[in-house]
C-alpha positions in Angstrom: 62.2 3.9 -6.6 60.4 6.1 -9.0 57.5 3.6 -9.3 57.2 3.5 -5.5 57.1 7.3 -5.4 54.4 7.4 -8.0 52.2 4.9 -6.0 52.6 7.0 -2.9 51.5 10.1 -4.7 48.4 8.3 -6.1 47.5 7.1 -2.6 48.0 10.5 -1.0 45.9 12.1 -3.7 43.1 9.6 -3.2 43.1 10.2 0.6 42.9 13.9 0.1 39.8 13.5 -2.0 37.7 12.1 0.9 36.0 14.5 3.3 37.8 15.3 6.5 35.0 13.8 8.6 35.5 10.4 7.0 39.2 10.4 8.0 38.5 11.1 11.7 35.5 8.9 12.4 31.7 9.3 12.6 30.0 12.6 13.6 28.7 13.0 17.1 24.9 13.4 17.6 25.2 14.2 21.3 24.0 17.8 21.1 21.1 16.8 18.8 20.1 13.9 21.0 20.1 16.1 24.1 17.8 18.5 22.5 15.4 15.9 21.1 15.0 13.4 23.9 12.5 15.6 25.9 10.1 15.4 22.9 9.9 11.6 23.0 7.7 9.6 25.4 7.4 6.0 26.6 3.9 4.4 26.3 2.5 1.4 28.1 -1.1 0.1 27.6 -3.2 -2.4 29.4 -5.4 -4.8 27.5 -7.6 -7.3 29.1 -7.2 -11.0 28.2 -10.4 -11.3 26.2 -9.2 -8.5 23.9 -5.7 -9.9 23.2 -4.8 -10.2 19.6 -1.0 -10.8 19.7 0.7 -10.0 16.4 3.2 -12.4 14.7 6.6 -12.3 16.2 8.8 -9.6 14.7 6.0 -8.2 12.6 6.3 -4.8 14.3 8.4 -2.9 16.7 6.0 -3.3 19.7 7.1 -4.9 22.9 4.7 -6.7 25.3 4.5 -8.9 28.4 1.6 -10.5 30.3 0.6 -9.5 33.8 -1.8 -12.1 35.4 -3.5 -9.3 37.4 -3.8 -6.6 34.7 -3.7 -8.5 31.4 -1.4 -7.8 28.5 0.9 -4.8 29.0 2.1 -3.5 25.6 5.1 -1.2 25.4 5.8 1.4 22.7 6.9 5.0 22.1 5.5 8.3 20.9 6.4 11.9 20.3 4.9 15.2 21.4 3.5 17.4 18.5 1.9 20.2 20.5 2.3 22.1 23.7 -1.2 21.1 24.8 -0.3 17.4 24.9 -1.1 15.7 21.6 1.2 12.7 20.9 1.6 10.6 17.8 2.3 6.8 18.1 1.5 3.6 16.2 -2.0 2.2 16.1 -0.8 -1.2 17.1 0.6 0.2 20.3 -2.8 1.4 21.6 -5.1 -1.1 19.8 -7.8 -2.4 22.1 -6.2 -0.6 25.1 -8.3 0.0 28.2 -5.6 2.2 29.8 -2.8 4.2 28.1 0.0 5.5 30.3 2.6 7.9 29.1 6.0 8.4 30.8 7.8 11.7 30.0 11.5 12.2 29.7 11.8 13.1 33.4 9.9 9.9 34.5 6.7 11.8 35.1 3.8 9.4 34.4 0.4 10.6 33.2 -2.7 8.8 31.7 -3.6 9.5 28.1 -6.9 9.6 26.2 -7.1 8.0 22.8 -8.2 10.6 20.3 -8.3 8.2 17.3 -6.4 5.7 15.2 -6.1 4.5 11.7 -5.4 0.8 11.2 -4.7 1.1 7.5 -1.6 3.3 8.1 -0.8 2.1 11.7 -1.1 5.7 13.0 -2.7 6.8 16.3 -3.2 10.1 18.1 -3.4 10.3 21.9 -3.5 13.3 24.3 -2.3 14.0 27.8 -3.0 17.0 30.2 0.5 18.6 30.3 1.9 18.5 33.9 4.4 21.3 32.8 5.5 23.1 29.6 6.2 20.4 27.0 8.8 20.4 24.3 7.5 19.4 20.9 8.9 18.2 17.6 9.3 20.0 14.3 8.1 18.2 11.2 10.5 17.8 8.3 9.9 16.8 4.6 10.2 13.0 4.2 10.1 13.4 0.4 13.4 15.4 0.6 15.5 12.6 2.2 17.9 10.7 0.2 19.3 7.2 0.4 22.5 7.4 2.5 21.3 10.3 4.7 22.0 10.0 8.4 19.0 9.5 10.6 18.3 9.1 14.4 15.7 6.9 15.9 14.6 7.5 19.5 12.3 5.1 21.4 11.6 2.8 24.3 13.2 -0.6 23.3 12.2 -3.4 25.7 10.9 -0.8 28.1 14.3 0.6 28.9 13.3 4.2 28.4 14.6 6.8 26.0 17.3 5.3 23.8 19.0 6.9 20.8 20.2 4.9 17.7 21.7 6.2 14.5 22.0 4.9 11.0 21.3 5.8 7.4 18.4 5.8 5.0 18.8 2.4 3.4 15.9 2.7 0.9 12.7 4.6 0.2 9.2 3.7 -0.8 9.4 0.1 0.6 6.2 -2.0 0.3 6.4 -4.7 3.0 2.7 -5.8 2.6 1.8 -4.3 6.0 -1.1 -2.3 4.6 -2.7 -0.9 1.5 -0.7 2.4 1.6 2.8 1.0 2.3 5.5 3.5 1.5 8.1 2.9 4.2 11.5 4.4 4.8 14.0 1.6 5.4 16.9 2.2 7.8 19.7 0.3 9.5 19.3 2.4 12.7 18.4 -0.1 15.4 14.6 -0.4 15.9 13.7 -3.0 18.5 10.5 -4.2 20.3 9.1 -1.2 22.1 10.5 1.3 19.6 7.2 1.4 17.7 5.7 4.9 17.5 9.0 6.7 18.2 10.3 9.4 15.9 12.9 9.2 13.2 14.8 12.5 12.9 17.1 13.9 10.2 20.3 15.7 11.1 18.4 19.0 11.4 16.4 17.6 14.3 13.2 17.4 12.2 10.8 14.4 12.3 10.8 12.6 9.0 9.1 9.3 10.0 7.5 7.1 12.7 9.5 4.0 13.6 7.0 1.3 12.9 8.3 -2.2 12.0 11.4 -4.3 11.8 12.4 -7.2 9.6 13.6 -10.0 11.8 13.7 -13.8 12.2 14.0 -13.5 16.0 11.8 -10.4 16.8 15.0 -8.3 17.5 16.9 -5.8 15.4 18.8 -7.2 12.4 19.6 -3.9 10.7 16.4 -3.7 8.7 13.8 -1.3 10.2 11.0 0.7 8.7 9.4 4.1 9.3 6.2 5.7 8.1 7.1 8.9 6.2 5.9 12.0 8.1 4.3 13.5 5.0 1.7 10.7 5.1 1.3 11.1 8.9 0.4 14.8 8.8 -2.7 14.2 6.7 -3.9 11.4 8.9 -3.3 13.2 12.2 -5.2 16.3 11.1 -8.3 14.1 10.5 -7.9 12.2 13.8 -7.6 15.5 15.7 -10.8 16.9 14.0 -13.0 13.8 14.1 -11.2 10.9 15.7 -11.3 8.9 12.4 -9.9 9.0 8.9 -12.2 9.5 5.9 -10.8 8.4 2.6 -11.9 9.0 -1.0 -13.2 6.0 -2.9 -14.3 5.4 -6.5 -15.0 1.6 -6.3 -12.4 -0.1 -8.4 -9.7 -2.7 -8.1 -6.5 -2.2 -10.0 -3.4 -4.2 -11.0 0.0 -3.3 -12.5 0.3 -3.2 -16.2 2.6 -6.2 -17.1 4.8 -6.4 -20.2 2.4 -8.8 -21.9 -0.7 -6.6 -21.2 1.2 -3.5 -22.3 2.3 -5.2 -25.5 -1.2 -6.4 -26.3 -2.6 -3.0 -25.7 0.1 -1.2 -27.7 1.3 0.7 -24.6 4.7 1.2 -23.2 5.9 -1.3 -20.6 4.4 -0.5 -17.2 2.5 2.5 -18.5 -0.7 3.0 -16.6 -2.5 0.6 -14.4 -5.3 -1.9 -15.3 -8.8 -1.8 -13.9 -9.4 -5.4 -12.8 -12.7 -5.0 -11.0 -15.6 -2.6 -10.6 -17.8 -2.3 -7.5 -21.5 -2.6 -8.2 -23.3 0.8 -8.0 -20.0 2.4 -7.1 -18.8 5.8 -8.4 -16.7 4.2 -11.2 -19.5 2.0 -12.4 -21.8 5.0 -12.5 -19.2 6.9 -14.5 -18.9 4.1 -17.1 -15.4 2.8 -16.2 -15.0 -0.8 -17.3 -12.8 -3.7 -16.4 -9.9 -3.8 -18.8 -9.6 0.0 -19.0 -6.1 1.3 -18.5 -5.8 4.4 -16.3 -3.0 6.6 -17.7 -3.3 9.7 -15.5 -5.2 11.2 -12.6 -5.5 15.0 -13.0 -2.0 16.1 -14.1 -0.3 13.1 -12.5 0.9 10.2 -14.6 -0.1 6.9 -13.1 2.2 3.9 -13.1 1.8 2.6 -9.6 -1.3 1.0 -8.0 -0.2 2.1 -4.5 0.3 5.7 -5.6 -3.1 5.8 -7.4 -4.8 4.3 -4.3 -3.2 6.9 -2.0 -4.0 9.8 -4.3 -7.7 8.8 -4.5 -7.8 8.2 -0.7 -6.6 11.7 -0.1 -9.4 13.2 -2.3 -12.4 14.5 -0.3 -15.9 13.2 -0.9 -17.7 15.2 -3.6 -14.6 16.1 -5.5 -14.1 14.8 -9.0 -11.3 12.4 -10.2 -10.3 13.5 -13.7 -9.0 10.3 -15.3 -7.5 9.7 -18.7 -7.9 6.0 -19.8 -6.9 3.8 -22.7 -9.8 1.9 -24.2 -10.1 0.2 -27.6 -6.8 1.7 -28.8 -7.9 5.2 -28.0 -7.4 7.7 -25.2 -10.6 8.8 -23.5 -11.2 11.3 -20.6 -13.6 10.1 -17.9 -14.8 11.9 -14.7 -15.6 10.0 -11.6 -17.2 11.6 -8.5 -15.4 10.6 -5.4 -17.3 9.2 -2.4 -16.3 8.4 1.2 -14.8 4.9 1.4 -17.2 2.4 3.0 -16.1 0.8 6.2 -15.5 -2.5 4.4 -15.4 -1.7 0.6 -16.0 -4.6 -1.6 -15.1 -4.5 -5.3 -17.5 -6.9 -7.0 -17.3 -9.9 -4.8 -18.8 -13.1 -6.2 -19.7 -16.6 -5.1 -18.8 -19.8 -6.8 -20.0 -19.5 -10.4 -22.9 -21.8 -11.4 -24.3 -20.3 -14.6 -27.4 -21.8 -16.2 -26.3 -23.8 -19.3 -29.5 -23.1 -21.2 -29.0 -20.8 -24.2 -25.2 -21.3 -24.2 -23.6 -22.1 -27.4 -20.5 -24.4 -27.8 -17.8 -22.7 -29.8 -16.0 -25.8 -31.0 -13.3 -23.9 -32.7 -12.1 -22.4 -29.4 -12.8 -25.2 -26.9 -14.9 -22.9 -24.8 -18.6 -22.7 -24.0 -19.5 -19.0 -24.0 -22.7 -17.2 -22.9 -23.9 -13.7 -23.3 -24.1 -11.7 -20.0 -27.7 -11.0 -19.2 -29.1 -8.9 -16.3 -30.0 -12.1 -14.6 -26.3 -13.3 -14.7 -25.2 -9.9 -13.5 -27.5 -10.3 -10.5 -26.8 -13.9 -9.7 -23.0 -13.6 -10.0 -22.9 -10.2 -8.3 -21.2 -8.7 -11.4 -20.7 -5.0 -11.9 -23.6 -3.6 -14.1 -20.9 -2.2 -16.4 -19.4 -5.6 -17.2 -19.1 -6.1 -20.9 -18.0 -9.4 -22.4 -18.9 -13.1 -22.6 -19.1 -15.5 -19.7 -17.1 -18.7 -19.9 -19.6 -21.3 -19.0 -17.4 -24.3 -19.6 -14.0 -25.4 -21.0 -13.4 -28.5 -23.0 -10.8 -30.8 -21.4 -7.5 -31.0 -23.4 -8.3 -27.9 -25.5 -5.8 -25.0 -25.7 -8.2 -23.0 -23.6 -7.9 -25.7 -20.9 -4.1 -25.8 -21.2 -3.9 -22.1 -20.8 -5.9 -22.1 -17.6 -9.2 -20.6 -18.8 -11.9 -21.7 -16.4 -15.7 -21.5 -15.9 -16.6 -18.1 -14.5 -13.9 -16.2 -16.4 -15.1 -13.3 -18.5 -13.8 -12.7 -22.0 -13.6 -8.9 -22.2 -12.1 -8.5 -25.6 -11.2 -10.6 -28.7 -8.4 -9.2 -31.0 -8.6 -5.9 -28.9 -12.3 -5.5 -29.8 -15.3 -5.6 -27.6 -17.3 -8.8 -27.8 -20.7 -8.9 -26.1 -22.6 -11.3 -28.4 -21.9 -14.8 -29.5 -22.2 -13.7 -33.2 -19.5 -11.1 -32.7 -17.3 -13.8 -31.0 -17.8 -16.2 -33.8 -16.9 -13.5 -36.3 -13.6 -12.8 -34.5 -12.8 -16.6 -34.3 -13.5 -17.0 -38.0 -11.3 -14.1 -38.9 -8.4 -15.6 -36.9 -9.0 -19.0 -38.6 -9.0 -17.5 -42.0 -5.8 -15.6 -41.3 -4.3 -18.8 -39.7 -3.3 -17.0 -36.5 -4.1 -17.3 -32.8 -7.0 -15.5 -31.3 -6.0 -12.7 -28.9 -8.0 -12.7 -25.7 -8.3 -10.3 -22.8 -9.7 -12.2 -19.8 -10.9 -11.2 -16.4 -10.6 -14.1 -13.9 -13.6 -15.5 -12.0 -12.6 -13.7 -8.8 -12.6 -10.4 -10.7 -9.3 -9.3 -9.2 -6.9 -9.9 -12.2 -6.8 -9.4 -15.9 -4.6 -11.4 -18.3 -4.0 -11.7 -22.0 -3.2 -14.8 -24.0 -3.0 -16.1 -27.5 -5.5 -18.9 -28.0 -4.7 -21.6 -30.6 -7.8 -22.4 -32.6 -8.8 -25.6 -34.3 -8.4 -25.6 -38.1 
């Protein structure tokens, strides 16, 4: 009996530790929803057949159907951000649209003008002439949300009109390979086709995101939806309102994460910094002297450990400003200043064709199983290399050698040997002979032929 009484006391104590709300069910969002619904609009667009570019099923939260008289009719959502009729939605909702119709909460239908759109972040701005005084949303702080917070999503699923769903923040900073600046909020609030462009609210009634995509095998909600953080949206929308387009900062490099092997070889902490894997010819970074193989440790006062974060920070810098970088090169920290330019329409970081280097003048390094060649101005031009490229070109690899087994191929560039620069064959031979004398492998840092990745390896030499 005493044991039973003890268990009852423990259970009662455990129940009392939970909040009262948890005992009596979920909170009601009725008052909040009633206030917010007038700020959300339904959007339909008409796109002619010759412009149709239908996305993969379930790739975003847009809905669509085909009208044989009008063409494709796409359905989506949006929300009012100003009393004079500016509305935010997703770019994929209005992409290639000839006509954009907006239906307000009271079923008033008006035609909208497209102010501008940004495909990279899937954000668009449209405008209507207000038929009456409009309610508008209030922006919140998407950085302040926490995993587990309640959120509301309002949209136009399947063209049904204003629908409210609730859920929680399931995760933050999700990269779903939708674009170069992915930083999604993940939620289990239902986001279905037609919900794209609608707002995600916190429990204060503030917009913290744009419902944008859903993860699904059927195209319908499976409890995994994604929203673009509003803190990213504000910067984009200001530019769209001013000029109809988004201008981004650009310094002309490609970067890759710092792996454990690379970090260990460079005497850095795991994942510290990011690796410069390619340089655009005549770009700002090339002019400043940045090189493939450099490790970017910080930008200004911000430590850099993420390629996405670095790309976003550079993109948000205006043309003419200076990016103050701290890099790790040759076992030393160096400051370097790069002048930011406007990103070209289609930036290319050192593209190259199939490598066919001239074999004359190359010297076979029998000890390594590689044929290496010094990089001349002619090779830089023919192979479209960055003028700042420093290293030796792999002109050939002997079949069955350790270089062959480790995947080294023609067109790769040896950036460093034993953590030291090597730009001449004589220097390379010196490093090889030192390794042979000490009876150890040769440490190589290699940029691949496509100039988009850097690797390190230990090459076994012949005795």
